C-alpha positions as CSV (number, residue, x, y, z in Angstrom):
1,M,-10.6,-6.1,-10.2
2,I,-7.2,-4.5,-9.6
3,T,-5.9,-4.3,-6.0
4,I,-3.0,-2.0,-5.2
5,R,-1.3,-2.1,-1.8
6,E,1.2,0.5,-0.8
7,E,3.4,0.6,2.3
8,I,5.4,3.8,2.9
9,L,8.1,4.2,5.6
10,I,8.4,7.9,6.8
11,N,11.1,9.0,9.2
12,S,9.1,11.4,11.3
13,E,7.0,11.6,14.5
14,I,4.0,9.3,14.1
15,Q,1.6,12.0,15.4
16,K,2.7,14.4,12.6
17,V,2.4,11.8,9.9
18,W,-1.0,10.6,11.2
19,S,-2.3,14.2,11.4
20,F,-1.3,14.7,7.7
21,L,-2.8,11.4,6.5
22,S,-6.0,11.9,8.5
23,D,-6.6,15.3,6.7
24,L,-7.9,13.5,3.6
25,E,-8.4,16.6,1.6
26,T,-4.8,17.7,2.0
27,S,-3.1,14.3,1.9
28,L,-5.1,13.0,-1.2
29,S,-4.5,16.3,-3.1
30,V,-0.8,15.3,-3.3
31,N,-1.7,12.9,-6.1
32,K,-1.5,14.8,-9.4
33,F,-4.3,12.6,-10.9
34,H,-6.8,13.7,-8.2
35,Q,-8.6,16.6,-9.9
36,Q,-11.2,17.1,-7.1
37,I,-11.8,15.6,-3.6
38,I,-15.4,15.9,-2.5
39,I,-15.9,15.2,1.2
40,P,-19.4,15.7,2.5
41,N,-20.2,17.5,5.7
42,G,-20.4,15.2,8.6
43,F,-17.9,12.7,7.1
44,S,-16.1,10.7,9.7
45,L,-13.0,8.5,9.3
46,T,-14.2,6.2,12.0
47,N,-17.6,5.5,10.3
48,T,-16.9,2.8,7.7
49,S,-20.3,3.3,6.0
50,H,-19.4,7.0,5.1
51,K,-18.2,7.6,1.6
52,F,-16.7,10.5,-0.4
53,N,-15.7,11.1,-4.0
54,I,-12.5,11.7,-5.8
55,I,-12.5,12.9,-9.4
56,H,-9.5,11.3,-11.2
57,N,-8.1,12.4,-14.5
58,F,-5.6,9.9,-15.9
59,G,-5.4,11.8,-19.2
60,L,-8.6,10.3,-20.7
61,G,-11.2,12.5,-19.0
62,N,-12.6,12.8,-15.5
63,I,-13.5,9.6,-13.7
64,N,-15.7,9.8,-10.6
65,M,-14.5,7.4,-7.9
66,V,-16.4,6.6,-4.7
67,V,-14.1,6.1,-1.7
68,Q,-14.8,4.3,1.5
69,I,-12.6,3.9,4.5
70,T,-12.6,0.2,5.2
71,N,-10.2,0.1,8.1
72,Y,-9.2,3.0,10.4
73,S,-7.0,2.3,13.4
74,P,-5.3,5.6,14.5
75,L,-1.6,5.7,14.5
76,K,-1.5,2.2,12.8
77,T,-3.5,1.8,9.6
78,M,-6.0,3.4,7.3
79,C,-7.4,1.5,4.3
80,L,-9.3,3.2,1.5
81,F,-11.4,1.3,-1.1
82,K,-12.0,3.2,-4.4
83,K,-14.7,2.2,-6.9
84,N,-15.5,3.7,-10.2
85,K,-18.9,5.2,-9.9
86,E,-19.6,5.1,-13.7
87,K,-18.3,1.5,-13.9
88,L,-16.0,2.4,-16.8
C-alpha cells in the first residue's frame, strides 16, 4: 500500500480555507487527474462511515476510487482515505 501525506501552509483566514476544503466537490476538482467526483445525497463530512467516489485518470484510463473521510476536525484536520474500487 502507498501512503501519501501532504501538509500545506496557506496564508489566509482559516474560515475561508476551511470553507473551501469542506466543499469537497470544488476543492477536489482542482486536481487535474480527478475526472469526476461523485458525492451521494446525504453525504456528511462528520459521518466517517459515509463514502463517495472519485474517477481518476492518470493517462491509463479511468480508475474508480472509493473515498472515506477518516478524520474530520473542523478548522484543524481532514483526512481522506482512497481505495481503488477495482483493485487494479
